[in-house]
N, C-alpha and C positions, 0 to 999 in steps of 0.2 A: 591599960588594959580595958576592955570593955567585958560589961555584965548585962544582964536582962533587963537590971534596972537602971543601967545608964545608957543614953544612946550614944553610938558610934560615930565616929566621923567619916563623911563623905570624902573622897581623892582630893576633892577642890576645898575643903576646908582644912582638911589636913596639911596641903599646901600653903594656905594662908598661915596656918599655925608655925610650921617649919619657916615660913620667911619673915616671921615677926620675932622668933627666938633670939634673945642676945647671945646665942650659940652659934660657933661657925659649925656648920653640916656639909660635908664633903662626902659622896658617895664615889666607891671606884670597884669597876669590875673585876672578874678574876685577871683578865689581861692587863690590869693596872692601867686602863683608860678612865678617865674621870667622866662621871655620866649625871654627876647632879651637883650643885653646890647652892647654899641658899644665898639670900642677899647679905647677909652677917659676914659669911665668909669671905666674900668680895671685898667687905671693908676691911677687916682685919688680916687677912691672909692672900697671896697673890693668885687671886680668882678670878679669870676673867672669861666672857663666852667662847673666845675662840680656844679655850683650853678644854670645851666640852670635845669627849670623843680621842684626845690625847692622851698619851700616856704619863701618866702623873710624876714618872720618873723624870720627865723634862724640865719641872718646875723645880727640882733641887739642884742647888749647886756643890752640896758635898754628895761623894760616892759612899762615904757611910749612911746618907740617909736613903739612899737606893738599896743597899745591903741591906738596911732596916725593913724597907717596904716588903721587898722581896721575901725575908727571912716571916714576917708577919701573914703573908697572904698564903705562904707555903703551911705555915703552922694551922691555918684555917683550914686549908685543904687536905690537911693528913687528918682531920674530923676534932682537931682540939679547939673548942669555941673559946675560950679562955681570954678575954680583953687585953690588951695591951695598954699601960697608964707608964706618961713620962711629962716630965716637963721640960720646955724649953725657953731660950731667949731668943724671940722672931722678932725681927722689925721693931726693934727698940723696946720691945713689949716682953711679958714673963707670962708665958701660956701654959696650961695642963692641957695635954691631950689624949683621948681615949680612942682607939679604934678596936672596933666590936667585928665578928663576921657579920655579913649580910644572908639572911637564910629567908629562903622564901620556900612555904612547906618544908619540904626535907632537904631541899637543894640551896648549896651553896653559890650564893651568884656573887660574893665578892667582899668588900669591907667597907664599915662606916666609919669616918672620922669626924668626931666631935671636938672641938677645942673653945677653951673658956679663957677669956685674958683675965689675970689673976690681978694686974694693978692698973 
């Protein structure tokens, strides 16, 4: 949150913050295309530069994962901004996942997934 007493972050510095967080961040548009992931996401999840612009559903091997992605996006499109929280075992690790709507102004652009490794 930015206030008059606190300086804001310009886009370059914000990018540096996102890249250094020990939290995996992935951004997906309304069509399910991956538009951004930070460095940590490439270390703890299956995130590669060639996935940018591709459908996130192609990264998931389980059909139920794709059903969950579709349900989350449709829920956000319906105007419900309630985040989704769940835990899963992936890549030999227990992870905590949060998926929130990505809103710019009054416009829904997609969703943001954050992942924290629990162990």
